[in-house]
N, C-alpha and C positions, 0 to 999 in steps of 0.2 A: 838579248836586250831588245826592247821594243823600238820601233822606228822613231827617231826623233823628228819632231815637227817644228817649224819656225813660223811664228805669227808676226806679221808686220802691221804696224799702226801708221803706215805711211799715208799721208794725206794727199800725196800727188796722185795723178790719174793712174789707173791700173796698167796703162800701156808701159809705163816705166817698169812696173814689176814684171811684165811679160818678157821684156828684154833681159831683165836681171835673171829670170829663171832659166834662161838658156845656159847660163854658166853654172847652174846648181848641179850637184851630184845627183845621181839617179835615186839614191836612197833617202833623199830629203823631200819633204812635202812642205809647200808654202801655202799658208791660208791667209787671206786678206780680211781685214775687218770691214771692208766695203760690203754693202748688201748684195752687190753683184758678184759674189765670190765664186760662183760656179764657173766664171770665165777666167779665173786667176789661179787655177790649181794645177799642180803636176803630181805625178804618181810614179811608183815603182813599176817598170815595164814588166817585171816578172810576176807582178801581182795577178793572181788567177781570177780576174773579173772579166766576164764575157760581155762584150759590147755588141748589142744587136743593132740592126739597121735603124730601127726606130727606138727612141728613148722610152724605156719602160716606165710604168707607174712607180713613183718614188714616194715612199711613206715619210714625208717630211716630219710628221709627228714624231716618229721614232728617231730619225736622223738628228733632228734638232736636239732632242733629249739626250742622245748619245754624245753629241759634241760638247754639250754643257758638262757632262760627266768627265770628259777628257780635259777640257779647258779649265773648268772651275769645279773641282770635286765636291766642294761643300755647298753648292748652291743648287742642288737638284730640286729643291722645293720652291725655288724662286721663280714665279711665273713670268716676271718681267724679263729675266735672262732668257727664258724659253722663247718668249715672243721676239726678242731682238736678235737671237741667233738665227742663222740661215741654213747652214749645212753641217754635216759631220763626215759621213763616208765620202771619200774622195774617189771619183771615177775619172776615166779618160775624158778629156775635154772634147765634146762632140763638135762637129762643124756647125756653123750658123744655120745651115739648112735643116739639120736634125733638130736643133732647138726650136726652129719655127714650126716643125711638124708635130710639136707636142699637142696631144689631144686631151689626155687625162693626166692630171698631176695632183697628188695628195699634198697640197701646199699648206694646209692648216694644221698647226701642231695640236696635239691632243694633250690635255692635262693629265699628268701622271696620277695614277690612282693613289689617293692619300689614305693612309691607315691612321685614324685618330687614336692617340694614346688613351688609356683608361678603359672604361667599361661602356659598351653600347647596350641600350635597352630600347626595345620597341614599345612605346607608350602612346596609346590612342592614335596609332598610325604614324607616329613621328619617331624617328630614330634619335634618341637622346644619349649623348655621350657625357659620362661623368668621370672625374679623375679617380674615384674610388668606387667600390661596390656599394650600391645604395642600400639604406635601411628600408624596411617595409613602409615605414611612415613617410619616407622621402618619395617612394614610388606613388603612394596615395596622394601626396601633395602635387606631384608633377602631373598625375592623371587629371586632377581637377583643374590645374592651371592650364594645361593644353586644351582641355574641353572648353574652358571659359573663353580662351582666345579664339578658338575655332567658331564657337557659337555666338560670339559677341555678348557674353553674359558676365555679370559681376560674380565675384567669388569671395568667400570668407575662409581663410586658412588659419587654423589654430594648431600650432605644433610646439610642444615644450622646448624650452631652451636647451641646446645641446644636441638636438636631433637632426642637425644639418638642414634646417629650414632655408637659410640663405642660399646655400649651394643648389638646393632643389629648385628654388624660384628662378635663379639665374639660368641654370642649364635647361630647364623646360621652356622658358621664354625664348632663349637664344636658339634652341633647337627648332622651335616652330618658325622663328624668323629665318633661319637658314633654309628650312624646307620651303618657306614661302618665296624666298629669293629664287630657289631652284625651279619652283613651279612657274613663276612669272617668266623666268628666263627660257624655259621650254616652250611656253606659249609664243614668245617672240621668235624663237628658232623656227617653229612651224610656219609662222608668217613669212619669215625670211626665205625659207626653202620654197615657199609658194611664189614669192615675188622674184627670187633669183635662182632659177633652176640650175645654174652652173655650180652652185654650192654643193649639189649632190655628188659632184665628181671629186670633192675634196674630203678625204678621210680625216676625221677628227675635227672638222669645222664646227659641228654643232656644239661639242663640248667646249671648244676653245672660245667661241663667241659667248656662250652662256656663263662662263666663269671669268669674271674680271680679275686682273692681277691683284694680289695682296699688296697692301702698303708696306714697304720695307723701311723701317726706321733707320735714319742716318745716325751714326754714332759720332757725336762731337766730343772730343777730349782735349784737354789742355796740351799744347805742344811742349815737348821736352827740349832741352838745350840741344841745338844743332839742327833742328828741323826748320825748314823754310815755312811750313804751314802745318795745319792740323792734318793735311792729307799726305804730306811727304814724310814717311816714316822709314828710315833706313833699317834694313833687316841685318842686324849685326851678327846674328847667329847663322844665317844661311850664306855660306861662302859661294854658292852657285848662283845666287840671285844677282841680278844686274840693277844698277842704280841709274841707268841711262835714260829711263822714260821720263819725259817732261810732262806727260799727262798723268793725272791722278788715277789710281786704280779704283774701279767702281766698288762701292762698299759691299755689294752683293756677291762679289766673286770669291770671297772667303779665303781660305788658306791656300798658300802657294806651294805647299809641300807636294812632292810627287807621290802618287799612289803606286804600289807595286802592280805591274802588269798593265799600266796605262802609259800611252805615248807621252814623251817629254815635250813640253811646250815652252818656248822662250819668247818673251815679248820684247821687241826691239823698238827703239825710237825711230824717228824718221831718218832714212839712210842719206848719207852724204852723196852728192853728185860726183861723178867721175871727174878727176883733175881739180876738184874743188879745193880751195885753200883752207877751208874751215876744217878744223880738227875737233872732234868731239870725244868725250870721255868714253863713249860707247866703243870706239875702236880699240881701246885699251882693255876693256873689260868684257869683251865678247867671250861667251863660254866656249869651251873646247869641243863641245858636242857637235857644233855646226860651224864651219869656216865662214868668217865674215867676208862679204864681198860688197864693194861699193856699187851703187846704182848708176849705170851709164846715163848719158844724156837722152832725153825723151825724143824718139824719132817722130817726125811729123807725119809720116805716111803709114804708121802702124794701124792695122784694122783690128778692132776689138769686137768679138762676138758679144752681144748684149742679151740680157734676159728678155724674152718675148713680151710684148706689150700686154697680151692677154694674161700672162702670169703675174705681171706687175699689178694689173687691175684687180686680179683676185686677191693678192696680198692686201692691197689698199681697201678692198671691199670688206674683207673679214675684220681688219683692224677698225674700220669705221663702224661696222655692225657691233663689234665688241663694245666700243665706246657708247654707242647708242643704247645697247642693252643695259650697260652699267647704269646709265642715267635713268632709264625707265624703271629699272628694278629699285634703285635707291629712292626714287620719288614715289614708288608705289608701296613699298614694304613699310608697315607701321614702325615708328620709333618706340623704343622701350624707355619709359621714364621710371627710374627706381629711386624712391624717396625714403630716407630714414630720418631719425630725429636729429642727430648731431653729426658733425663732421668726423668725430671719433668713430661713430658707428659706420659711417660711409667708408672710412678707411678700412674697416674690417670687411665690408662688402666687396670693395675693390680687391682686397687681398684674396677673397674667394674667387672673384672673377678671373684673376691672374692664373689660378690653378686650372681653369677650364681650357678645353681645346678650342673654344670659340674666341679666346683672347688672341688678337692679331687679325683674325678674320672679321670680327665685328669691331668697328671703331667705337671709341668712347670719348666722353668728356665729363668733367665734374664742375658743377657750378657753385659759386660762393659769392659772398658779399665783398665789397672793397675792403672792409675791415680785416678780412682774412687774406685776400689775394692782391691787394695793392702794395707794391714793394717800393714805391717812391717814399722818400723820407718825409714824414708828416711834421709840419711846423704848426704847433697848436696856437702860437701867437698870431699867425696869419690866417688860419682856417678854422672854422668851427668843427667840421667833421671831415673825414676822408672823402666823402661824397662831394662836399663843396670843393675840396682841393682838386679832385679829379675833373670836375666840370670846369674849373678855372684853368687847369693846365692843358686840357686837350682842345682848347680853342685854336683854330687855325691862325697862324701868324699873319699879321697884316703886312709885314715886310717881305715875307717869303713867297715862294711859289705856291699859290693857293690850289693850283691844279693837282699838286702832289699831296696836299693835305698835311703839310708839315705843321706840327704843334710845338708847344713849349715842353712837352713831356717826351723824352727820348724813349722811355719804355713803351709808350703808346705808339709812337712812330714805328717801332720795331716789333710790334705785336705779332706780325705774321711769321716771325722767326720761330715761334712756338706753334707747331702743327703736328699732324699725325705722322709725319716723316721724321721730325726731329725729336719726338718724344717716344718713350717706350710704348708698347701696345697697351699696357695697363699702368696708370699713374694715379696716385692720390693727390690730395691738395698740397701736401708737403713736397712731393716730387715736382709738382707744377711750379710751386714758388721757388724751389731750388733751381730749376731750369730757367726760370725767369731771371734770377740773379746772374746765372752763368751767361745767358745770352743777351742780357740787358733788354728784356722784352716783358711786356705787360701780361701777367698770368690771367688777370680778370677778363680783359677783352679777348685774349686768345682763347680762353675756355668758351666764351660765348660764341665766337666764330666757329670753333670746332663742334659745338653742340648743334649747329645748323645742319651739319652733314653726318653727325654721329649716328650709329645704330642703337646705342644705349647711352643714356644720360643719367648721371648720378647727381643727386642734390638733396638738401634738407627738404622734408616733405611739405613744409610750409610754403616752399616755392611753387608747389603744385596746387596748393589749397587756396592761398590768398590771391584774390584777383589782381591786386595792385602789383604784387611781385611777378605774377605770370605776365602781366602786361609789360613791366619794365624789362624782364628777361626775354621777352618775345617767345614764350613757351606756348606752343599750340597743342592742345590735348585732343582735338577732334580726330577720331579714327586711330588714335595711338593707344599704346598699352601703358596703363598706369599701375605701378606696384607701390603700395605704401606699406613699408615694413615697420614693425613696432607700432601698429595702428590702434593699440588699446586706448590711446588718448584722442582718437579721431574726433569724437564728439566735442571735447573741450577745445581742440584746435580749431574746429569749424566755428564754434560759437565765438571764440576770441577773434577770429578773422573778420567776422561780421560786426563786431562791437567796436565802438570808437569812444575815446576820451580826449577832450581838448579843453583847454582853460581860456579864460579871458586874457591872460598874459600872452598866450600863443596868438590870439586874434590881434592884439595890439602890436606885437612884434611883426606880424605879417603885414599889417596896415602900413607900418613905418617903412618896410622894405618896398612894398608896392608903390607907395607914394614917391619914393626916390626914383624908381624906374620910370614911373609915369611922367615925372618932371623932365626927363631927358628926351624931349619930343624931337629934337634934331636927329637923333639916331634910332629912335624907337617909334617912329610915327605909325608903322604897320602894327605894332604891338599894342597900341593904345586902346583899341576897341575891346579886346578881351581882357586886358589888364584892368581897364576902368570898370568893366562889369564885375570882375572878382573883387576889386577894391570896394565897389558899392555894396556888394553882398556882405563883405566882412565888416563894414561899418554898421550894417544892419544887425549883424550878430553881436557887435559891441553894445548896441542899444538894447538888444534882447537881454544880455547879461545884466546890464544896469537896471533894467525895469523889473527884474525878478529877484534881486537881492533881498527885497523885503520879505519874500517867502521864507527866508532862513532866519529872520531877525529874532523871533520868539521861540525857536526850537532848541531843545537841549542838545548838547554834544555827547556823542558816544564814541569812545576811542578817538577823541580829538576830531571827530567828523560831525558836521551838521548836514542832514540829508532831507531833501524834499523830492518826492516822486509824484508823477502824474499818471493818470490813465492816458494811454497813447493817443486817443482821440483828442483829449484836451491839449496835449503837448503839440500836436499838429496844428491845432487852432492858434496857439501862441505864435507858431512860425508864420502862419498866414497873416496874423495881425502885424507882423514886422516885415512883411514883403520878402520872406525867405521860405515860403511854403511851396506847395506843389505847382501853383500857377507860375511861379518864377523859376522853378527848377530847370525847365528845358533850356532857358537862356543861360543859366549858370552852368549846366552840363556842357553846352557847346563851348563856352569860354574856358572852363576848367580843362576840358579835353585838349583844346588847342594849346593852352598854357603848359600842361604837363608834357605834351609831345614836343613843344619847342624847347622846354627845359632839358629834355633828354637828348634831342637830336642837334640842337643849335643853341647852346647856352650863351653864345655871344650876345644875343638879344636880351639876355636876362642877367646882365651884370648887376651884382648886388643881391640877387635872390639866393637864399640859402636852402639847403636841403630840408630844413625844418618847415619852411614855408611851402615848399613843393609837396612835402608829405601831408601837411595840413589841408591844402587844396584838394589833393587826391583822396584823402580820408573822408572829408565831408562829402565829396562827390559820391564815393562808394556807399556811405551810410545812408544818405538821403536817397540814393538810387535804389537801395533795398526797400526803404520805407515806401517809396512811391511807385515801385515796380508793379506792373499789371493792375493799375488802378487801386493800389493799396492792398494787394493780396497778402503781404507779409506784415501789415501794420501791427497785428496782435502779437507778433513774435518778438517785439522789442519792448523793453522797459526803460523809459527815460528817467534820469535822476539828476537833480542839481545838488552838488556837494561843495560844502565849504570846509576845507581842511585848516585846522587851527594849530599853530605852533606856539606853545606857551613858554614864558620865561622859566629859567631854572629855579627861580625863587618862588614860583607859584606852588602852593601846597594844596593838599586835598581838603583842608578845613576852610579854605577861602572860597566859600560857596556863594557869597553875594555877587550880584551882577556887576556892581561897580568894581569889586576886586577882580572879577573875571576879566572885565574889559581892560583894566589897567595892566594886566599881566599877559595880554595877548601880544606875542612877538610879531607874528605874521599870519595873514589869511590868504588862502589860495582858493579861488572859485573855479570850478570846472563842471562841464556837462558830461555825463556818462550815458551813452546810448547802448544798452546791453542787449545783445541778441540771445534769445532763449531757445531758438530752434536751429540746430546745426544743419538742417536740410536746406536752409537759405543759401548756404555756401556750397554744400555738396551737390546742389542742383546743377552747377556749372560743370562738375566732373562727369556728368552723365553723357557728355559729348564724346567721351573717350570710347574706343572700341570695347574695352573692358576695364573695370577697376577691381584690383585684387587687394584686399585688406588682409595683412598677415601679422600675426603676433603669437606669443606664447600664452597670452591671457586675454582672450576675447569673450570668454564665458561671463554672463549669459548672452547668447547671441540674439535673443529676442529684443534686447534693448537697442541693438544696432539697427534692426529693421525699422522700428518705430521712430527712433530719433533721427535717422538719416532719410526716412521716407523713400527708401530705395529697395528694390527687389534684389536679393542675393540667392538666385536659384541653386548655386553650387556652394557647398560648404563641407569641410572635413575637419575632424579633431582627433587625430591618432594619439596613441599613448606614448609614454617615454621609452627610450631604447635602453636605458641603463638598467642593469640587473638589480633586483630588489635587495639583494644582500649587500649592495654597495651604498645604500642610502638609508639613513635612520631618520624617521620623522616622529616627533612626539610633542605633547603639550604639557605645560606646567600649570597647575590650578591652585596651588596653596603655598604659603610661606613656610619657613623653617619651623615656626611655632604652630602651624596648622591652620592659620587664618586663610580664608579664600583670597586668592590673588587675582583681583579684577582690576584691569588697567584702564579704566575710564579716566577722563581728565580730572574729575574731582578726587579719584582715588590716588592717582599718581602724585598729587600735591601733598599727600600725607607722608610724614617722615618714616613711618613704619613700612609703608609700601616701597619707598625709595631705598630703604636699607635691605628689604627683601630682594629687590632687583640687583643690588650690589652683591649679595650672597650668590645669586644665580649666575651672574657674570663671572665672579671669581671662580666658581666651580667649573663653568664651561671652559674658561681660559686655562685652568689647571690641568684638565684632562685632554684638551684638544691641542694637537701640534700645529705649528705654523700659524696660518691666518684665521681670524674670527671676525665676522661682520655682525654688527648689532644695529637694527633699524628701530627708530623711534618715531612717534607721530608728528613731532614738531621740533623746531630749533629751540623753542622756549623750554620744552621739557628737557632737552639735551643740556641746556645751560643750567637748569635747576638741579638736575641729577649730578652734574659735575661739581657744582658748588657744595651740595650736601655731602658728596663723597670725599671732597677735599677736607671738609670740616670734620668728618668722622674718621679720616685716615684710610678709607676704602680705596680712594684714588691712588694713594701711594702703594698699597698692596697690589692693586691691579697693574701698576707700572712696573712692579718687581716681577710680575709674571709675564707680561707682554709689553712691547712698545705700543704706546697708546696714541691714537690719532682721532681727530674729529673732523667731520666734513665742513668745508668752508663755502660760503656763498660766492665769494670772489673767485672769478675764473682762474686767474693766475695763481693765487694761493692754493686753489683746489688742485691744479695740475702738479704743483710742487708737493703737496701732501700725498697725492696718489703715487707719485714716483717714489717717495720715501716709504709708503706703506708696502708697495710691491717689493721693494728692496728688502725690508726687514721681515716681511712675511715668509721669505725664503730662509731666514736664519733659524738657528736652533731655538732661540727664545721665542721667535714669532712676533706677531703684532695683532692688535685689535683695532678696528675702525668703527667709530660711532657715526651713523648717518641717519637721514630722515627718509620716510616714505615720500615718493614722488620727486625726490631730489636727483642730483646728477649720478650718484652712486647706484641708486636702485633702478635707474632707467637705462638699461642697455650696456652698462659697463661690464667688461669681461673679467671674471675672477675664476681662473681655472686652476685645478690641482691644488698646490700648496697655498694659493692665495685666498682660499675660502674653504677650509675644512669644516667650518660650522657657521650657520646663519641663525641668529637669534632675533626674533621679532617680538616687540613689546606692544601689546594692545592691538586694536583694530582701527586703522586710520580712516575714520569717517570724515567727510568734508567738514570744514569749519562753518558751523551754523551762524556764527557772528559775521560771516562775510556777506555783504549785501548782494553779490551776484548769486551766491548759493541760496539765499532766502528767496530771491526773485525766481530762481529756477524751480525750486520745489513748489512754490505757489503756482507757477505756470503749468507744471506737470499735473498737479491736482486738478486744475481747471480743465485740462484737455485729456485726462486719463481715459475717459470713456469715448469721446468722439475721435481721438487720434490714436488711441491705443498706447499712450505713453505710460511709463511706469509711475505709480503714485509715489508720494514723498518717501516713505519708509523703504520701499523697494529700490528706488533710485539711489538713495544714500548708501544702501548696502552694496549695490553693484559698484559704485564708485570706490568704496572702501576695499572690496576684495580684489578689484583689478590692481590697485596699488599694492596690496599685500602679496598677491601672487607674483607680481613683478619682482618684488624684493626676494621672495623665496627662490625664484629662478636663478639667483646669483650663485646658488650652491653648487650645482653640478652642470658642467659645460660640455661633456662628451661622454661616450659610453664607457670609457676606461677611468673616468673620474670617480671620486667618492666623497661623501660628506654627510653632515647631519643638519637637521632643521629642528629648532626648538621654538614652538609657539607659546609665548608666555602670556596667558590670560585664561582665567577659569571658564570663560564663556565658550571656549572651544570644546568643552566636554558635553555641550548640548548640540544635537544634530542640526538645529536651526542655524548655528553659527559655523558649520562646516560644509554646508551644501554648496556654497559658492567658491570653495577652494578649488584649485586646479585638480583635474581628475587624478593625475598621478600622485599628487600630494594627499588627496583624500583617501586614496586606496592604500597608500603606505602608512598613513596615520592610523587608520582602523580604530582600535580601542587602546592605543598606546598613550594613555593619559596618566600623568604622574602627579604625586605630591612631591615636595622637596626631598623627603626621605627616600621615596622609591626611585626618584631620579638619580640619587647618589648610590643607593645600595641594591636595587633590584637586579635580577639576572638580565633583564632587558634595558638596563640603564644606559645612559649616554657613555659612561666610562667603559662599559663592557664592549660597546660597539667600537670605540676608539682603539681599545687594546686589540680587538680582533683584526681591525684593518691595519694596524701597525705590524702585526705578525704576518699578515698576508703580504704586505709590501716588502718586508725583510726577506720572506721566502722567495719572492721574485728576484730580488737582488742576488 
């Protein structure tokens, strides 16, 4: 049996332990938890260790690692334990003279070599670790990604859905980040060895200093009955364990089970003094392996040999240098900002991050709005929005200790309870909110604080694109890495971010709030200057609205809207005439900036100001800032429009065309200004401050549109093929009805009953031959409603319901989530389910439908943008105007690009991984013409080929949809 060891956690001086050890048996070893443990050890006299006159070099790197293995078997990878441990192998205690004669000592522990799980690939000089063997397309993506980061270049990455794009983006970026940390750390080491020559005598010092300890998350669990706290957990299964320790066990020490062949270690509480009247439980529960002996009184004349001062200095030096290196590395290595469209997509990205070996080494955070992460109960009767509630509740209490920053929000006061030590290495928004409820801490502010020191930050990509949100969240893009996933909508997102719409009602509400604040001069005297300036500007805006109402007086209403547009030069002139133009902008800019900063940082001075007013002030600041930037460089990129929205009475009929009848039936009028941005480069210009910007999606084609629209160079681009075998995907088109009539699904055609009935026949056939889940995408919610009404009338809806459980996409977020949960549930059943959704909707943009959830995807028509939309009309006019000078796509090409990006996104819901299978049916006769297939995704176009069908061939031909489904069913059954 191995020699038993006894570990003391005595807090008394070591002299007491030295007297105690005189009474110990020779086969017992005592190890003290004190750092000076070299002077408090005994050993077996028969141990064959030769002690030389001078103390030899001791490899503390190895000894410290070994002692951890003995003391704490499951914590060998924990750097913090390695740092705090001091010794392992126990030698004869040398005299003080011999300790003073130490010349060389290897006192710096060396990081044990870590073997990362998974697969290592050397890509562009960087070792990239992946949890699985990468596809060729993933290697291609990672190569471009690493090159882009190295060379500070932008990159376009197009990879079909299901090819592991997200994992490739994460692993390549984090691998470069790890390599960069190591490179900077080595540079620091070289400088340290030059400045401190004594470090050369310390084996393992270089690696120890350059590798800061990992953050070890603490595990907080609810206490069970009988526990004093969450740390005190009696081990009811281990009869040899002792319950006498009054100190909590460090969470990193792991399992207390003894390993075979390893010395037994028992942790004792503080020993009772000799002749002490105090009796502890420890004396009753001492294990039989080592006899318990009380500690005698501490002698006053005991002489203790101490660790030499030069050794202490070396320990202190390496620890300080490690801390310094950690700070330098963390401040020098770029942060990775990973943006996706929705939090649901971000949840999937974090799930992939959790699979990587970089999780735990690279700290993370996930940003969100208060609507998602504020857990305080929201009282709608008291607050307009959660933002208003938050600003009101986090004011520092007047009666409390202001130095402590105590507020009325307990969650905010306790926000630091959520940090990288108390949370798991990878957590999504739901995990963060759940932890906030458990620890009564604010997830919103905790995430923002963690983002300041995180290596990778996940957020919706509008947080990276919109200037106002970047400013509010304090996101700094300069010299950092920006990854925008699902970036096929980047042009629209940028245009919307630079556009602004505000009404006269918004202006009047803001004026009312600002006047109330301005009246409180006794408490807001400092705020009067900038508040009065904003108040003056908003009153000028009210005059501007009043003076331009006559422009809408004699204009007809289309879709309940009356619109007047200006040439932008004339619009700017109207602003100058009302003292809200470029000459006055500088003064408004200064006041608005101060106002917004105060509203964020010190809302006590803004009592009565709501989030709506703050947003209005900031939005007008941003929009006018773009208009007047660089002496009006972007003036031509905006289209201003004054819009009157008319709400009619229910009694108003189409035949009541007279003006008097029209005026009598107007229920409400709403006047607003729309300043629409036509050039996404206005917003994307700010993103160029990043080290590199990576746009990734499954549907970026055609790439030339991105170059011209974003006015940005993308030297690196890659568009690999799909990884799924060709025999597992069926792609075809349908060009005719059952009776042979061409089936063209333009808006005018889909309004005809014959075409609607033909679409019902097609869906019934697809649902009849397809197992489990079917997705059907339509151009609009209006068409979805019209088809549903027609099919209910003809009985087709009932037939469809007999074949599958039928669901329709809902615009409401809560209803949508409930519908999707039901669809996922029933798609797994024998009957299956069919879900009707719209292009560019929630279902088509990034939602995951794998395996049984989408065995077939049916697309109806080609989703061209709505030409009745005023913003679309203004955009195509703008593109035609600058197609030659700026290389923008003309009207027809731009509309086609927008349509096929939406179409390709919907088609991508079909297959999600290499082992998946499914079918895609494109319902429209136009797909039989090459002009209408050239913008399909490459893998879809290749699989489509000449697989064009009439209704009869779709049902009866050898290459029919039913034949494919039967083949795949047989293949699935053979695997089982």
